[in-house]
MIROSE-516940 format. One record per residue (C-alpha): residue in one letter; z negated, y, x; residue number from 0. Coordinates in steps of 0.001 Angstrom, whole numbers. Layout:
N
voti: a up: Z north: Y east: X marse: NUM
...
//
This chain:
49
voti: x up: -27082 north: 1782 east: 8256 marse: 0
voti: x up: -24350 north: 3937 east: 6777 marse: 1
voti: x up: -21904 north: 2752 east: 9443 marse: 2
voti: x up: -22665 north: -884 east: 8634 marse: 3
voti: x up: -22104 north: -213 east: 4947 marse: 4
voti: x up: -18783 north: 1483 east: 5692 marse: 5
voti: x up: -17762 north: -1422 east: 7930 marse: 6
voti: x up: -18612 north: -3876 east: 5167 marse: 7
voti: x up: -16568 north: -1879 east: 2656 marse: 8
voti: x up: -13558 north: -1737 east: 4976 marse: 9
voti: x up: -13712 north: -5455 east: 5756 marse: 10
voti: x up: -14050 north: -6265 east: 2041 marse: 11
voti: x up: -10893 north: -4294 east: 1343 marse: 12
voti: x up: -9001 north: -6281 east: 3975 marse: 13
voti: x up: -9715 north: -9566 east: 2177 marse: 14
voti: x up: -6538 north: -10491 east: 364 marse: 15
voti: x up: -6442 north: -12366 east: -2927 marse: 16
voti: x up: -4340 north: -15078 east: -1305 marse: 17
voti: x up: -7011 north: -15615 east: 1338 marse: 18
voti: x up: -9622 north: -16130 east: -1370 marse: 19
voti: x up: -7357 north: -18599 east: -3169 marse: 20
voti: x up: -6694 north: -20455 east: 86 marse: 21
voti: x up: -10406 north: -20777 east: 799 marse: 22
voti: x up: -11040 north: -22063 east: -2733 marse: 23
voti: x up: -8268 north: -24661 east: -2406 marse: 24
voti: x up: -9604 north: -25865 east: 944 marse: 25
voti: x up: -13161 north: -26115 east: -396 marse: 26
voti: x up: -11929 north: -27952 east: -3495 marse: 27
voti: x up: -9973 north: -30452 east: -1405 marse: 28
voti: x up: -12943 north: -31013 east: 883 marse: 29
voti: x up: -15203 north: -31678 east: -2097 marse: 30
voti: x up: -12621 north: -34075 east: -3525 marse: 31
voti: x up: -12414 north: -35998 east: -257 marse: 32
voti: x up: -16198 north: -36188 east: -22 marse: 33
voti: x up: -16375 north: -37324 east: -3636 marse: 34
voti: x up: -13871 north: -40110 east: -3035 marse: 35
voti: x up: -15950 north: -41410 east: -140 marse: 36
voti: x up: -19196 north: -41282 east: -2114 marse: 37
voti: x up: -20768 north: -44621 east: -3000 marse: 38
voti: x up: -20694 north: -45701 east: -6622 marse: 39
voti: x up: -23916 north: -45209 east: -8520 marse: 40
voti: x up: -25335 north: -48596 east: -9464 marse: 41
voti: x up: -27397 north: -47158 east: -12279 marse: 42
voti: x up: -30021 north: -49898 east: -12130 marse: 43
voti: x up: -32084 north: -48358 east: -14946 marse: 44
voti: x up: -31886 north: -50246 east: -18247 marse: 45
voti: x up: -29537 north: -52969 east: -17062 marse: 46
voti: x up: -32181 north: -55687 east: -16979 marse: 47
voti: x up: -32219 north: -56038 east: -13215 marse: 48
//
């Protein structure tokens, strides 16, 4: 268990700030693309339909 904890600590130290920023940018762009392709909400409540 101690070895796994040490391995996790070492791998966490190897994560660079730029890698985190890159992942966030990619996730944001993917969400934007998915949002653009989403269908418009008709909102049929209260419109007298």
